[in-house]
C-alpha positions in Angstrom: -6.0 64.3 -46.6 -9.5 62.7 -46.0 -9.7 59.0 -45.4 -12.6 57.0 -46.8 -14.1 55.4 -49.9 -15.4 57.1 -52.9 -18.8 56.4 -54.3 -17.3 54.6 -57.3 -15.2 52.3 -55.0 -18.3 51.4 -53.0 -20.4 50.7 -56.1 -17.6 48.5 -57.5 -17.5 46.4 -54.3 -21.3 46.1 -54.2 -21.4 45.0 -57.8 -18.8 42.4 -57.3 -20.6 41.0 -54.2 -23.8 40.9 -56.3 -22.2 39.0 -59.1 -20.8 36.5 -56.6 -24.2 36.0 -55.0 -25.8 35.5 -58.4 -23.2 32.8 -59.2 -23.4 31.0 -55.9 -27.2 31.0 -55.4 -28.1 28.3 -58.0 -25.4 26.0 -56.7 -26.7 26.4 -53.2 -30.3 25.6 -54.2 -29.2 22.5 -56.0 -27.2 21.4 -53.0 -30.2 21.9 -50.8 -32.4 19.8 -53.1 -29.7 17.1 -53.3 -29.6 16.9 -49.5 -33.4 16.6 -49.3 -33.4 13.9 -51.9 -30.8 12.0 -49.9 -32.9 12.3 -46.7 -36.0 11.1 -48.7 -34.2 8.1 -50.0 -33.0 7.2 -46.5 -36.4 7.7 -44.9 -38.0 5.4 -47.6 -35.3 2.8 -47.0 -35.8 2.9 -43.2 -39.5 2.5 -43.4 -39.3 -0.3 -46.0 -36.7 -2.0 -43.9 -39.0 -1.8 -40.9 -41.9 -3.2 -42.9 -39.8 -6.2 -44.0 -38.5 -6.9 -40.5 -42.0 -6.6 -39.1 -43.2 -9.1 -41.7 -40.4 -11.6 -41.1 -40.9 -11.4 -37.3 -44.7 -11.5 -37.1 -45.5 -13.3 -40.4 -47.9 -10.5 -41.4 -47.7 -7.0 -42.7 -48.3 -4.0 -40.5 -51.8 -2.4 -41.0 -50.4 1.1 -40.4 -47.1 2.8 -39.9 -48.0 3.4 -36.3 -47.8 -0.4 -35.9 -44.1 -0.1 -36.7 -43.6 2.5 -34.1 -45.7 0.6 -31.5 -43.6 -2.6 -32.1 -40.4 -0.5 -31.8 -39.3 -1.1 -35.4 -39.2 2.7 -35.8 -38.8 5.4 -33.1 -41.2 7.7 -35.0 -42.6 7.9 -38.5 -40.1 9.8 -40.6 -41.3 12.9 -42.5 -41.0 13.7 -46.1 -38.3 16.4 -46.3 -40.0 18.2 -49.2 -43.5 18.2 -47.9 -42.5 18.4 -44.2 -45.2 15.9 -43.2 -45.0 12.3 -42.0 -47.7 11.1 -44.3 -47.0 8.6 -47.1 -48.8 6.9 -49.9 -49.4 3.4 -48.6 -49.3 0.4 -50.9 -51.4 -2.5 -49.5 -51.0 -6.2 -50.2 -53.0 -7.4 -53.2 -53.4 -11.2 -53.6 -52.9 -12.6 -57.1 -55.9 -14.3 -58.9 -56.8 -17.7 -57.6 -54.4 -17.3 -54.6 -55.5 -18.5 -51.2 -55.0 -15.6 -48.8 -55.9 -14.5 -45.3 -58.3 -11.5 -45.4 -56.3 -9.8 -42.7 -53.3 -9.7 -45.0 -55.1 -7.5 -47.5 -55.0 -4.6 -45.0 -51.2 -5.0 -44.6 -48.8 -2.4 -45.9 -46.2 -3.8 -48.2 -44.6 -0.6 -49.5 -44.7 3.2 -49.3 -44.2 6.1 -51.6 -43.8 9.8 -51.3 -46.9 12.0 -51.8 -44.7 14.6 -53.6 -45.5 14.6 -57.3 -42.6 16.9 -58.3 -39.7 15.8 -60.5 -36.3 14.9 -59.0 -33.0 16.3 -60.2 -32.5 13.0 -62.2 -35.9 13.5 -64.0 -37.8 10.8 -62.2 -40.8 11.6 -59.9 -40.4 11.5 -56.2 -43.6 9.6 -56.0 -42.1 6.7 -58.0 -39.1 6.2 -55.7 
């Protein structure tokens, strides 16, 4: 008696494995996107927290993200996990009408946003976070 698998048995196993892969792949992709979204939220939080601490300590906003690194509020500028770059959309201080202000403050960064224009899993845009 010969030992081994018939062609039909091998095809059945390969088909079952293919079906399992097709079922698991979308779940895996969603999990990867959720993980990247969590990293993006944390990076935005860390940079915003560093901006606030810088402002409260120095009584002025940083003029660049490198100021936060130089003053040891951040070890390095975090990167956007989707774009894989450490560049961000910078929101500068804008004085209100008729407000007395120091011209140096207008160059200060008060907030940041992601440069990624894609939609998040919840339907919002990453650039609006």
